[in-house]
KOLDRENVO-356443 format. One line per field, with one value per residue: z negated, y, x negated of N, C-alpha, C in turn. Coordinates in Angstrom, 2 decimals, decimal comma, always signed. Atoms other than C-alpha are relative to their C-alpha. Example, Ala and Ser with C-alpha at 12.3 -4.5 7.8 and 13.67 -1.06 7.14 Angstrom:
2
n_up: +0,00	+0,06;
n_north: -1,19	-1,19;
n_east: -0,89	+0,82;
ca_up: -7,80	-7,14;
ca_north: -4,50	-1,06;
ca_east: -12,30	-13,67;
c_up: +0,00	-0,73;
c_north: +1,20	+1,09;
c_east: -0,90	+0,77;
END
This chain:
218
n_up: -0,24	+0,21	-0,67	-1,01	-0,37	-1,08	-1,60	-0,06	-1,09	+0,63	+0,59	-0,84	-0,72	+1,14	+0,11	-1,30	+0,15	+1,29	-0,40	-1,12	-1,11	-0,20	+1,08	-0,23	+1,20	-0,01	+0,76	+0,10	-0,55	+0,51	-0,42	+0,87	+0,50	-1,19	-0,39	+1,16	-0,18	-0,42	-1,14	-0,43	-1,20	-0,09	-1,37	+0,17	-0,36	+0,59	+1,54	+0,62	+1,26	+1,23	+1,33	+0,20	-1,09	-0,82	-0,91	-1,17	-0,99	-0,59	-0,92	-1,29	-0,54	-1,28	+0,00	+1,04	-0,25	+0,94	-0,14	-0,16	+1,33	+0,27	+1,37	+0,20	-1,03	+0,23	-1,13	+0,20	-1,07	+0,10	-0,93	+0,44	+0,49	-0,74	+0,37	+1,56	-0,16	-1,21	+0,26	+1,20	-0,29	+0,38	+1,43	+0,44	+1,36	+0,05	-0,11	-0,20	-0,41	-1,00	+0,29	+0,23	+1,36	+0,57	-0,59	+0,55	+0,37	-1,26	-0,81	+0,79	+0,05	+1,33	+0,31	+0,72	+0,57	-0,15	+0,77	+0,27	+0,91	-0,58	+0,11	-1,35	-0,84	-0,70	-0,30	+1,12	-0,29	-0,60	+0,99	+0,56	-0,86	+0,05	+1,28	-0,10	+1,50	-0,31	-0,24	-1,31	-1,10	-0,24	-0,91	-1,43	-0,92	-1,19	-0,36	-1,34	-0,53	-1,53	-0,55	-1,29	-1,11	+0,35	+1,15	+0,72	+1,48	+0,71	+1,34	+0,80	+1,56	+0,61	+1,21	+0,86	+1,34	+0,83	+1,46	+0,28	-0,53	-0,52	+0,67	-0,51	+0,60	+0,75	-0,80	+0,56	+1,14	-0,72	-0,95	+0,35	-1,05	-1,23	-0,61	+0,24	+0,24	+0,16	-0,51	+0,02	-1,09	+0,33	+1,02	+0,11	+0,52	-1,12	+0,13	-1,13	+0,41	-1,08	-0,11	+0,06	+1,54	+0,68	+0,01	+1,05	+1,49	+0,21	-0,13	+1,40	+0,89	-0,16	+0,06	+1,52	+0,32	-1,41	+0,17	+0,39	-0,66	-0,02	+1,56	+0,21	+0,19	+1,20;
n_north: +0,43	-1,06	-1,21	-0,17	+1,01	+0,79	-0,06	+1,06	+0,93	+0,93	+0,72	+1,05	+0,64	+1,02	+0,95	+0,93	+0,67	+0,90	+0,91	+0,66	+0,05	+0,58	-0,42	-0,62	-0,88	-0,58	-1,14	-0,31	-1,15	-0,16	-1,50	-0,33	-1,55	-0,56	+0,84	+0,36	+0,01	-1,41	-0,21	+1,22	-0,08	+0,60	+0,21	+1,03	-0,74	-1,25	-0,24	+0,13	+0,62	-0,79	+0,57	-0,49	-0,55	+1,09	+0,87	-1,04	+0,02	+1,07	-0,05	-0,68	+0,34	+0,94	+1,52	+0,58	+0,47	-0,32	+0,60	-0,84	-0,05	-1,60	-0,33	+0,96	+0,37	+0,34	-0,28	+0,92	+0,29	+1,36	+1,29	+0,49	-1,30	+0,08	+1,10	-0,11	-1,30	+0,01	+0,29	-0,73	-0,88	+0,79	-0,18	-0,91	-0,53	-0,68	+1,02	+1,25	+1,14	-0,25	-1,17	+0,19	+0,09	+1,31	+1,10	+0,27	+1,44	+1,09	-0,12	-0,15	-1,40	-0,57	-1,24	-1,07	-1,22	-0,82	-1,23	+0,00	+0,85	+1,26	-0,09	-0,28	+1,38	+0,37	+1,43	+0,72	+0,02	+1,19	+0,98	-0,38	+0,18	+1,42	+0,32	-1,12	-0,24	-0,91	-1,54	-0,49	-0,52	-1,11	+0,18	-0,14	-1,21	+0,25	-0,75	+0,01	+0,14	-0,38	+0,31	-0,32	+0,85	+0,46	-0,66	+1,15	-0,20	+1,00	-0,35	+0,25	+0,25	-0,51	+0,44	-0,83	-0,29	-0,95	+0,32	+0,91	-0,38	+1,25	+0,19	+1,16	+0,09	+1,45	+1,15	+0,15	+0,85	+1,32	+0,31	-0,09	+0,11	-1,07	-0,47	-1,37	-0,55	-1,45	-0,92	-1,51	-0,63	-1,58	-0,62	+0,64	+1,33	+0,82	+1,32	+0,99	+0,95	+0,99	-0,08	+1,40	+0,32	-0,64	+0,42	+1,27	-0,57	-0,89	+0,74	+0,70	-0,97	-0,55	+0,92	-0,03	-1,35	-1,12	-1,42	+0,04	-1,10	-1,25	-0,40	-1,01	-1,25	-0,62;
n_east: +1,31	+1,05	+0,30	-0,92	-0,81	+0,62	-0,46	-0,97	+0,65	+1,13	-0,74	-0,58	+1,27	+0,52	-1,03	-0,07	+1,27	-0,03	-0,78	+0,98	-0,62	-1,22	-1,03	-1,43	-0,41	-1,41	-0,14	-1,50	-0,42	-1,30	-0,56	-1,05	-0,15	-0,46	-0,92	-0,74	-1,34	-0,27	+0,81	+0,34	+0,43	+1,30	+0,68	+1,38	+1,17	-0,13	-0,18	+1,45	-0,09	+0,02	+0,56	+1,56	+0,74	+0,68	-0,90	-0,53	+1,18	+0,07	-1,29	+0,44	+1,38	+0,06	-0,08	-0,85	-1,33	-1,03	-1,26	-1,21	-0,91	-0,19	+0,52	+0,93	+0,86	+1,34	+0,58	+1,04	+0,83	+0,91	-0,52	-1,43	-0,86	-1,29	-0,95	-0,31	-0,73	-1,05	-1,14	-0,35	-1,66	-1,13	-0,37	-0,74	+0,30	+1,48	+1,11	-0,67	+0,83	+0,72	+0,98	+1,37	+0,39	-0,16	+0,36	+1,51	+0,57	+0,20	+1,23	+1,15	+0,18	+0,31	-0,35	+0,94	-0,48	+1,35	-0,47	-1,43	-0,44	-1,06	-1,33	-0,64	+0,20	-1,15	-0,04	-0,64	-1,61	-0,39	-0,38	-1,34	-1,14	-0,24	-0,79	-0,97	-0,47	-1,18	+0,48	+0,73	-0,72	-0,98	-1,05	+0,52	-0,30	+0,43	+1,20	+0,06	+1,32	+0,37	+1,13	+0,21	-0,91	-1,42	-0,59	-0,95	-0,42	-0,50	-0,49	+1,26	-0,28	+1,49	+0,26	-0,68	+0,78	-0,87	+0,05	+1,11	+1,41	+0,71	+1,14	+0,59	+1,41	-0,03	+0,74	+1,26	-0,17	-0,28	+0,98	+1,39	+0,88	+0,29	-1,25	+0,08	+1,32	+0,38	+1,36	+0,00	+0,50	+0,13	-0,49	-1,35	-0,16	-0,57	-0,72	-0,07	-0,90	-0,38	-1,70	-0,82	+0,10	-0,90	-1,31	-0,36	+0,03	-1,55	-1,15	-0,06	-0,25	-1,53	-0,90	-0,04	-0,66	-0,24	+0,29	+1,47	+1,04	-0,68	-0,56	-0,97	+0,56	-0,30;
ca_up: -5,98	-7,27	-6,01	-3,34	-1,76	+0,49	+4,33	+4,91	+8,06	+5,70	+3,47	+6,19	+8,08	+4,54	+4,12	+7,73	+7,35	+4,04	+5,75	+8,95	+12,38	+11,84	+9,03	+9,00	+6,98	+6,06	+4,31	+2,97	+5,19	+2,75	+3,81	+1,08	+0,31	+4,12	+4,57	+2,30	+1,87	+2,61	+5,33	+7,01	+9,87	+10,78	+13,68	+14,20	+15,60	+13,71	+10,09	+7,80	+4,95	+1,45	-0,51	-0,24	+2,19	+3,16	+4,20	+6,27	+7,84	+8,59	+10,18	+12,67	+13,28	+16,88	+17,21	+14,19	+14,40	+12,39	+11,54	+11,95	+8,69	+7,42	+3,86	+3,63	+6,61	+6,81	+9,14	+9,99	+12,23	+12,99	+14,33	+12,53	+12,30	+15,22	+14,00	+10,14	+11,18	+14,21	+12,67	+9,97	+11,71	+10,71	+7,03	+5,74	+2,18	+1,00	+0,80	+2,47	+4,19	+7,03	+5,23	+5,37	+1,76	+1,34	+3,97	+2,22	+0,45	+3,62	+5,11	+2,03	+1,47	-1,43	-2,83	-3,52	-5,92	-5,41	-8,03	-8,79	-11,38	-11,30	-11,71	-8,06	-6,63	-3,94	-3,04	-6,37	-4,97	-2,85	-5,81	-7,36	-4,27	-4,66	-8,15	-7,54	-11,36	-12,13	-12,12	-8,56	-5,82	-4,88	-2,84	+0,94	+3,45	+7,08	+8,52	+12,05	+13,85	+16,78	+18,63	+21,91	+23,56	+21,61	+19,08	+16,74	+13,28	+10,50	+7,02	+4,55	+0,75	-1,10	-4,46	-7,47	-10,79	-12,35	-16,20	-15,77	-15,48	-13,39	-15,29	-12,89	-14,96	-17,07	-14,40	-16,28	-18,99	-16,45	-14,15	-14,92	-12,58	-9,76	-9,24	-10,79	-10,55	-11,96	-10,38	-9,58	-6,30	-6,68	-9,20	-8,81	-11,08	-8,58	-8,87	-6,46	-6,76	-4,88	-3,61	-3,69	-7,53	-8,24	-6,67	-8,70	-11,92	-11,15	-10,08	-13,44	-15,36	-13,84	-14,02	-17,95	-18,15	-15,15	-17,05	-17,49	-15,27	-16,17	-19,55	-20,34	-19,84	-23,03;
ca_north: +10,96	+14,07	+17,19	+17,89	+16,09	+13,21	+13,46	+11,33	+9,84	+8,80	+7,17	+5,25	+4,38	+2,82	+0,85	-0,49	-1,32	-3,26	-5,38	-6,13	-6,54	-9,09	-7,28	-5,48	-2,20	-0,96	+2,23	+3,27	+5,78	+6,13	+9,16	+8,89	+12,66	+13,38	+10,60	+10,11	+10,17	+14,00	+13,80	+10,35	+10,73	+8,78	+9,39	+7,10	+9,84	+12,91	+12,16	+12,60	+10,42	+11,75	+9,85	+11,97	+13,28	+10,09	+8,09	+11,05	+11,50	+7,91	+8,00	+10,54	+8,85	+7,66	+4,15	+3,72	+1,98	+2,61	+0,30	+1,24	+1,93	+4,87	+5,05	+2,57	+2,48	+1,21	+2,30	-0,05	-0,82	-4,08	-7,61	-8,34	-4,74	-5,62	-8,84	-7,51	-4,22	-5,43	-6,81	-4,04	-2,42	-5,57	-4,65	-2,83	-2,20	-0,68	-3,82	-6,67	-9,92	-8,37	-5,45	-5,49	-5,14	-8,31	-10,27	-9,59	-12,86	-14,81	-13,13	-13,48	-9,63	-7,50	-4,27	-1,31	+1,19	+4,13	+6,91	+6,17	+3,66	+0,52	+2,04	+3,36	-0,30	-0,47	-4,03	-5,05	-3,98	-6,92	-9,18	-7,41	-7,59	-11,33	-11,30	-8,06	-7,09	-4,80	-1,58	-1,78	-1,11	+2,07	+2,56	+2,02	+4,91	+5,05	+6,04	+7,07	+6,01	+7,40	+5,98	+7,02	+4,12	+3,91	+5,55	+3,33	+3,40	+0,99	+0,71	+0,99	-0,03	+2,22	+1,41	+3,25	+2,94	+5,25	+5,39	+3,34	+3,92	+1,63	+0,06	-1,97	-1,19	-4,26	-6,55	-5,83	-8,10	-10,91	-10,92	-11,14	-11,20	-12,00	-11,65	-8,21	-6,31	-2,76	-0,43	+2,88	+4,83	+8,21	+9,96	+7,62	+4,50	+1,72	-1,58	-4,37	-6,74	-10,12	-9,95	-13,88	-13,96	-10,77	-12,15	-15,52	-13,69	-11,23	-13,84	-15,79	-12,68	-11,69	-15,20	-14,72	-11,27	-9,13	-5,90	-7,03	-4,24	-1,43	+0,53	+2,69	+6,35	+8,34;
ca_east: -15,50	-17,41	-18,62	-19,53	-16,64	-18,03	-17,56	-14,44	-16,23	-19,05	-16,62	-14,89	-18,09	-19,43	-16,32	-16,42	-20,20	-19,54	-16,85	-19,15	-18,20	-15,36	-13,72	-10,36	-9,93	-6,49	-5,50	-1,85	-0,07	+2,68	+5,18	+7,77	+7,43	+8,37	+10,84	+13,74	+17,71	+17,67	+15,22	+15,52	+13,34	+10,04	+7,82	+4,83	+2,51	+3,55	+4,75	+1,77	+0,74	+1,12	-1,30	-4,62	-7,05	-8,83	-5,96	-4,68	-8,09	-7,99	-4,48	-5,82	-9,23	-9,80	-8,91	-6,88	-3,57	-0,47	+2,34	+5,80	+7,80	+9,55	+8,00	+5,26	+3,36	-0,31	-3,04	-5,86	-8,88	-10,92	-10,42	-7,22	-5,50	-2,94	-1,71	-1,49	+0,34	+2,38	+5,45	+6,09	+9,25	+11,22	+11,14	+13,87	+12,57	+9,05	+7,01	+8,90	+7,91	+6,28	+4,28	+0,51	+0,51	+2,16	+0,28	-3,14	-3,42	-3,00	-6,01	-8,15	-7,83	-9,14	-7,78	-9,93	-8,78	-11,24	-10,97	-7,45	-7,18	-5,04	-1,89	-0,93	-1,13	+1,46	+0,62	+2,07	+5,65	+5,46	+5,55	+8,35	+10,44	+10,11	+11,78	+13,98	+13,87	+16,80	+14,73	+13,44	+15,99	+18,04	+20,94	+20,40	+20,43	+20,09	+16,51	+15,97	+12,66	+10,70	+7,73	+6,23	+8,44	+11,53	+13,95	+16,34	+18,03	+18,75	+19,89	+16,88	+16,74	+14,15	+12,73	+14,22	+12,32	+14,84	+13,99	+10,79	+7,03	+4,86	+2,11	+0,19	-3,02	-1,93	-3,41	-6,56	-5,11	-4,41	-7,46	-11,26	-14,27	-14,57	-10,76	-11,07	-14,39	-15,20	-17,75	-18,68	-18,82	-20,50	-18,57	-15,46	-14,52	-13,73	-11,60	-11,96	-8,99	-8,51	-5,15	-4,40	-5,44	-3,35	-0,18	-0,49	-1,18	+1,86	+4,18	+3,36	+3,88	+7,14	+8,54	+7,99	+9,11	+10,67	+9,58	+5,90	+4,44	+6,77	+7,78	+10,71	+10,03	+10,01;
c_up: -0,41	+0,96	+0,41	+0,57	+1,14	+1,31	+0,07	+1,16	-0,71	-0,82	+0,90	+0,77	-1,00	-0,22	+1,32	-0,10	-1,05	+0,47	+1,37	+1,19	+0,28	-1,04	+0,59	-1,14	+0,23	-1,08	-0,07	+0,94	-0,58	+0,18	-0,71	-0,41	+1,38	+0,39	-1,15	+0,46	+0,67	+1,25	+0,78	+1,31	+0,10	+1,36	-0,07	+0,22	-0,80	-1,69	-0,70	-0,99	-1,13	-1,24	-0,02	+1,31	+0,86	+0,78	+1,29	+1,16	+0,82	+1,01	+1,21	+0,64	+1,29	-0,30	-1,02	+0,39	-1,01	-0,11	-0,15	-1,35	-0,43	-1,36	-0,25	+0,91	-0,30	+1,28	-0,23	+1,36	-0,12	+0,72	-0,18	-0,13	+0,79	-0,56	-1,46	+0,07	+1,12	-0,29	-1,21	+0,13	-0,20	-1,37	-0,33	-1,57	+0,12	+0,25	+0,20	+0,58	+0,93	-0,20	-0,17	-1,23	-0,42	+0,84	-0,37	-0,45	+1,10	+0,77	-0,89	-0,34	-1,46	-0,05	-0,64	-0,57	-0,31	-0,75	-0,51	-0,86	+0,47	+0,21	+1,48	+1,05	+0,92	+0,37	-0,91	+0,27	+0,58	-0,84	-0,78	+0,81	+0,00	-1,04	-0,15	-1,54	+0,26	+0,06	+1,49	+1,30	-0,08	+0,73	+1,43	+0,67	+1,55	+0,60	+1,60	+0,46	+1,29	+0,20	+1,38	+1,03	-0,36	-1,15	-0,48	-1,45	-0,54	-1,50	-0,78	-1,50	-0,68	-1,42	-0,88	-1,07	-0,90	-1,37	-0,25	+0,55	+0,49	-0,86	+0,56	-0,55	-0,82	+0,68	-0,53	-1,28	+0,42	+0,88	-0,48	+1,13	+0,16	+0,48	-0,27	-0,41	-0,26	+0,36	+0,03	+1,57	-0,04	-1,40	-0,44	-0,62	+0,97	-0,57	+1,15	-0,70	+0,89	-0,01	-0,34	-1,67	-0,53	+0,35	-0,77	-1,31	-0,19	+0,06	-1,44	-0,96	-0,07	-0,25	-1,65	-0,40	+1,03	-0,34	-0,58	+0,47	+0,14	-1,71	+0,49	+0,02	-1,37	-1,24;
c_north: +1,00	+1,13	+0,13	-1,14	-0,71	+0,47	-1,03	-0,91	-0,90	-1,35	-1,23	-1,01	-1,06	-1,21	-1,19	-0,94	-1,16	-1,01	-0,75	+0,02	-0,92	+0,31	+1,07	+1,24	+0,60	+1,09	+0,42	+1,30	+0,65	+1,62	+0,07	+1,37	+0,65	-0,54	-0,48	+0,17	+1,37	+0,41	-1,49	-0,29	-0,38	+0,24	-0,28	+1,02	+1,37	+0,03	-0,32	-0,96	+0,93	-0,46	+0,37	+0,00	-1,11	-0,64	+0,88	+0,23	-1,29	-0,31	+0,64	-0,26	-0,67	-1,33	-0,63	-0,30	+0,11	-0,90	+0,87	-0,37	+1,34	+0,48	-0,61	-0,58	-0,30	+0,23	-1,18	-0,09	-1,13	-1,12	-0,33	+1,00	-0,36	-0,90	+0,31	+1,34	-0,24	-0,55	+0,80	+0,51	-1,16	+0,20	+1,02	+0,29	+0,30	-1,09	-1,49	-0,88	+0,06	+1,12	-0,45	-0,35	-1,29	-1,05	-0,05	-1,14	-0,94	+0,32	+0,06	+1,73	+0,34	+1,65	+0,85	+1,17	+0,95	+1,11	+0,18	-0,61	-1,11	+0,20	+0,29	-1,19	-0,34	-1,32	-0,79	-0,03	-1,26	-1,11	+0,03	-0,12	-1,64	-0,41	+0,98	+0,15	+1,29	+1,49	+0,51	+0,48	+0,95	-0,37	+0,14	+1,36	-0,24	+0,84	-0,12	+0,04	+0,29	-0,45	+0,64	-0,85	-0,13	+0,99	-0,95	+0,61	-1,51	+0,27	-0,32	+0,06	+0,71	-0,80	+1,04	+0,39	+1,06	-0,48	-0,75	+0,65	-1,12	+0,14	-1,26	-0,17	-1,26	-1,21	-0,21	-1,16	-1,59	-0,55	+0,28	-0,33	-1,53	+0,28	+1,45	+0,53	+1,34	+0,43	+1,43	+0,43	+1,43	+0,20	-0,86	-1,43	-0,65	-1,50	-0,74	-1,21	-1,11	-0,19	-1,62	-0,03	+1,11	-0,49	-1,32	+0,48	+1,01	-0,75	-0,96	+0,82	+0,31	-1,09	-0,10	+1,05	+1,10	+1,36	+0,06	+1,12	+1,47	+0,57	+1,11	+1,46	+0,70	-0,82;
c_east: -1,16	-0,01	-1,67	+0,93	-0,79	+0,82	+1,01	-0,46	-1,02	+0,63	+0,56	-0,95	-0,69	+0,91	-0,09	-1,49	-0,03	+0,79	-0,63	+1,07	+1,49	+0,90	+1,01	-0,07	+1,40	-0,05	+1,65	-0,01	+1,01	+0,59	+1,30	+0,54	+0,54	+1,26	+0,82	+1,54	+0,30	-0,68	-0,46	-0,60	-1,53	-0,53	-1,49	-1,26	+0,08	+0,19	-1,14	+0,18	-0,17	-0,83	-1,73	-0,54	-0,64	+0,79	+0,67	-1,00	-0,19	+1,27	-0,37	-1,36	+0,17	-0,10	+0,75	+1,43	+0,87	+1,15	+1,28	+0,88	+0,17	-0,64	-1,37	-0,77	-1,38	-0,79	-1,30	-0,68	-0,84	+0,65	+1,36	+1,16	+1,46	+0,77	+0,68	+0,98	+1,01	+1,51	+0,89	+1,26	+0,97	+0,37	+0,98	-0,05	-1,66	-1,05	+0,67	-0,95	-1,11	-1,25	-1,58	-0,44	+0,16	-0,87	-1,54	-0,57	-0,19	-1,26	-1,16	-0,38	-0,27	+0,59	-0,96	+0,49	-0,98	+0,47	+1,32	+0,41	+0,68	+1,32	+0,95	-0,09	+1,30	+0,18	+0,81	+1,61	+0,52	+0,34	+1,28	+1,09	+0,21	+1,14	+1,11	+0,53	+1,07	-0,65	-0,23	+0,82	+1,08	+1,00	-0,49	+0,50	-0,41	-1,42	+0,15	-1,54	-0,31	-1,53	-0,10	+0,95	+1,37	+0,57	+1,17	+0,26	+0,15	+0,01	-1,29	+0,28	-1,20	-0,15	+0,74	-0,90	+0,60	-0,31	-1,21	-1,33	-0,93	-1,29	-0,85	-1,53	-0,02	-0,44	-1,40	+0,02	+0,20	-1,24	-1,38	-0,92	+0,18	+1,45	+0,22	-1,51	-0,06	-1,14	+0,07	-0,47	-0,23	+0,53	+1,31	-0,08	+0,84	+0,58	+0,06	+0,84	+0,20	+1,45	+0,79	+0,06	+1,14	+1,52	+0,31	+0,01	+1,53	+1,04	+0,11	+0,51	+1,40	+1,01	+0,31	+0,92	+0,10	-0,39	-1,59	-0,72	+0,77	+0,07	+0,98	-0,36	+0,56	-0,29;
END
């Protein structure tokens, strides 16, 4: 977002103000760098997010809730946060049926890509999991979960993408305003995506070509 780096609380407060008192703000708390086949342990309160300083600040901010998921948890605050985050522990894949990423269209949600372009769009994995293209899933392994109330384990199936590069920036070929709006926040390019429109366009594209949003490495 440029220099000097904005105060993270100012960014969070600005987003909450834009949403209004009945809005809900979600941010990814992805932990795939800390949790994996060789280190299969997730602690709801202690496992950090690895997708930037702003999401990590939001995770630790007073009043923030975090969903229970080994690698693709989500943090939230606001009127609908509890119901959007509350069933995530039922998913045994990165963006399954109960993932907040996957629930966004049902709530009229929008996705803000702030200073990162369109490629790192985790929500799009939910569409891919509907179609299960051949590049998507890896070999399952057991994960061990811990919250202040309980400990348990289950078999988890990660994503793979071996040999492929994600190209979710191709959404710009399928969406136009108001479904996809480009803007500026300080020095950062920002993209605002309507989640329901993204899902519809993504499903239509993958029905025609399961490799529509990836390309082979090299």
